[in-house]
C-alpha positions in Angstrom: 83.3 122.2 134.8 83.7 121.2 131.2 80.9 123.4 130.1 82.4 126.7 132.3 85.5 125.9 130.4 83.9 126.1 127.2 81.7 129.2 128.1 84.9 131.0 129.1 86.9 129.9 125.7 83.6 131.1 123.4 83.2 134.3 125.5 87.3 135.6 125.1 87.0 133.8 121.3 84.0 136.0 120.6 84.9 139.0 122.6 88.2 139.0 120.6 86.7 138.4 117.3 84.1 140.9 117.8 86.9 143.9 119.0 89.1 143.4 115.7 86.0 143.1 113.5 84.9 146.5 114.8 88.5 148.0 115.1 88.6 147.0 111.6 85.0 148.8 111.1 85.5 151.9 113.0 88.5 152.7 111.0 87.0 151.6 107.9 83.8 154.0 108.3 86.0 156.7 109.5 88.5 156.8 106.6 85.3 156.7 104.2 82.8 159.3 105.9 82.7 162.9 106.3 80.2 162.8 109.3 81.0 161.5 112.8 78.4 159.5 114.0 80.5 156.3 114.0 83.2 157.5 116.1 80.7 158.7 118.7 80.9 156.1 122.1 78.1 154.6 123.8 77.3 154.8 127.3 79.3 151.5 128.0 82.2 153.1 126.3 82.2 156.2 127.9 81.9 154.7 131.6 84.8 152.5 130.9 82.8 149.3 130.3 84.0 146.8 127.7 80.0 145.6 126.2 79.8 142.9 123.6 78.9 144.6 120.3 76.7 142.8 117.5 78.5 141.4 114.6 78.2 143.1 111.1 75.8 142.4 108.7 76.7 140.5 105.6 76.7 143.8 103.7 79.1 145.7 106.5 81.3 142.8 106.7 81.6 143.2 102.6 82.0 146.8 103.0 85.2 145.8 105.2 86.0 143.6 102.9 86.6 146.2 100.0 87.7 148.5 101.9 91.2 148.1 100.8 90.1 148.5 97.0 87.6 151.5 97.2 90.3 153.2 99.5 93.1 152.4 96.8 90.9 153.7 94.2 89.6 156.7 95.5 91.5 157.6 99.3 89.2 160.7 99.5 85.7 159.2 98.7 82.7 160.5 100.7 80.2 158.7 102.4 77.7 158.5 100.0 79.8 157.9 97.3 81.2 154.7 99.5 78.1 153.4 99.8 77.1 154.1 96.4 80.0 152.0 95.3 79.8 149.3 98.0 75.9 148.7 97.1 76.6 148.4 93.2 78.8 145.4 94.3 77.4 143.9 96.6 74.7 143.4 94.5 76.9 142.0 91.5 78.0 139.6 94.4 77.0 136.0 93.2 74.2 134.4 95.4 76.5 131.9 96.7 78.7 134.3 98.5 76.0 135.8 100.2 74.3 132.9 101.3 77.5 131.8 102.8 78.3 135.2 104.4 74.2 135.1 105.7 74.9 131.7 107.6 78.1 133.2 108.8 76.6 136.1 110.3 73.7 133.9 111.8 76.2 132.0 113.3 77.9 135.1 115.2 74.5 136.0 116.2 74.0 133.2 118.3 77.3 133.4 119.8 77.4 137.3 120.3 73.5 136.5 122.4 75.3 133.9 124.6 78.0 136.6 125.3 75.6 139.2 125.7 73.4 137.2 128.1 76.9 136.7 130.6 77.9 139.9 130.0 74.5 141.1 131.3 74.9 138.9 134.3 78.3 140.5 135.0 77.1 143.6 135.8 76.6 144.9 139.1 73.5 147.1 140.0 75.6 150.3 140.5 77.0 149.7 136.8 73.4 149.4 135.8 72.4 152.6 137.4 75.7 154.4 135.8 74.8 153.2 132.4 71.1 154.4 132.9 72.2 157.8 134.1 74.8 158.2 131.2 72.0 157.1 128.2 69.6 160.0 130.0 72.6 162.4 129.7 73.0 161.4 126.3 69.4 161.4 124.9 68.9 164.9 126.2 72.6 166.1 124.6 71.0 164.8 121.2 67.8 166.7 122.0 69.4 169.7 122.7 71.9 169.3 119.8 68.6 168.3 117.6 66.8 171.7 118.5 70.0 173.9 118.0 70.2 172.7 114.8 66.8 173.4 114.1 66.9 177.1 115.5 69.8 177.4 113.1 67.8 176.3 110.2 64.9 178.3 111.2 66.8 181.5 111.4 66.2 181.9 115.3 67.7 185.5 116.0 71.1 184.8 118.2 71.7 186.1 121.4 74.2 189.2 121.1 77.6 189.5 123.1 77.7 190.9 126.6 79.5 194.1 127.3 82.7 192.3 128.1 82.8 190.5 125.3 81.9 193.3 123.1 84.5 195.2 124.6 87.2 192.1 124.4 86.4 192.2 120.4 87.2 195.9 120.6 90.5 195.2 120.9 93.5 195.3 118.6 95.8 192.9 120.1 98.4 192.1 118.6 99.1 188.1 117.2 101.9 187.7 119.7 99.7 188.9 122.2 97.5 185.6 121.5 99.8 182.6 121.9 99.3 182.3 125.6 95.3 182.2 125.5 94.7 182.3 129.7 97.6 184.9 130.1 95.7 187.0 127.3 92.5 186.6 129.2 93.6 187.3 132.6 95.4 191.0 130.6 91.5 191.7 129.4 90.3 191.0 132.6 92.2 193.4 134.3 92.2 195.9 131.6 88.3 195.8 131.8 88.3 196.6 135.7 90.6 199.3 134.9 87.9 201.3 132.7 86.5 204.5 133.7 82.7 204.6 134.2 82.4 206.5 130.9 84.3 203.8 128.8 82.8 200.8 130.7 79.2 202.5 130.1 79.7 203.1 126.5 79.9 199.4 125.8 77.2 198.6 128.4 74.7 201.1 126.4 76.0 198.9 123.0 75.2 195.8 124.5 71.6 197.2 126.3 71.0 198.3 122.4 71.5 194.8 120.7 69.8 193.0 123.4 66.7 195.2 123.0 67.2 194.4 119.2 67.4 190.9 120.1 64.1 190.6 122.0 62.3 192.2 119.6 63.7 190.3 116.7 63.1 186.9 119.1 59.6 187.9 119.7 59.1 188.4 115.6 60.6 185.2 115.1 58.5 183.4 117.5 55.3 184.8 116.4 56.3 183.8 113.0 57.3 179.7 114.1 53.6 180.2 115.8 52.1 180.6 112.7 53.6 177.6 111.2 52.4 175.5 113.8 56.0 175.3 115.5 54.9 176.3 118.3 57.0 173.9 120.1 60.2 176.0 119.7 58.6 179.0 121.4 59.4 180.2 124.4 57.0 179.4 128.0 55.9 182.9 129.0 56.2 183.4 132.4 53.8 186.4 132.5 50.5 184.4 133.2 51.8 182.4 136.3 52.8 186.1 137.5 49.5 187.3 137.3 48.0 184.5 139.0 50.5 184.7 142.3 49.9 188.3 142.5 45.9 187.7 142.3 46.4 184.9 145.0 48.6 187.2 147.1 45.6 190.0 147.1 
């Protein structure tokens, strides 16, 4: 019983301590960095599961401690400048202080490992499955963002607007009509339905011409990607499969 009481007390102390430290770390990183990776939630956080987090390394703990001085000196400091500034002062720190911080980190790390074991043992099979699925979804979303960024950097042609969007863009609506976007959308949709066949054909032809150009540009871009060894960015062609299927039917 005494052992269980000790473990519970240790759990509360460590989790509470980590929460305070990490809250400081989060606000610190958010304040000094231009990128947003520090604000992304883990799979557990997205599911509302409180998971113990690793303690800050000596360097990041030092960074958190130096935060007030850094922000007072330069409130608009960039991520690169902040890391450079902190690294410079970290290198100037005496070995005795670094050694003490390392010992504290090692102790916190041992406590963290104990808490992590308790946490993992407390998860239900349903929670474990939810976490697994969430991590898969997050990994897939990350790959899609990476692919989208690659397409942008390599100049992949953008898919053109539809005839309806072209019509919407052609309207010279007053700013007062755009205050309520939902109402504006409903009005545009109603007006689109009321267009005569000839009026609608004008936008449909424009959309068709843009789509034809897009397909031509996309094919040229894909040939370029193949020539530079990036065939992984080229669409999977379905024509060969159709030919095989047709041959079987004969």
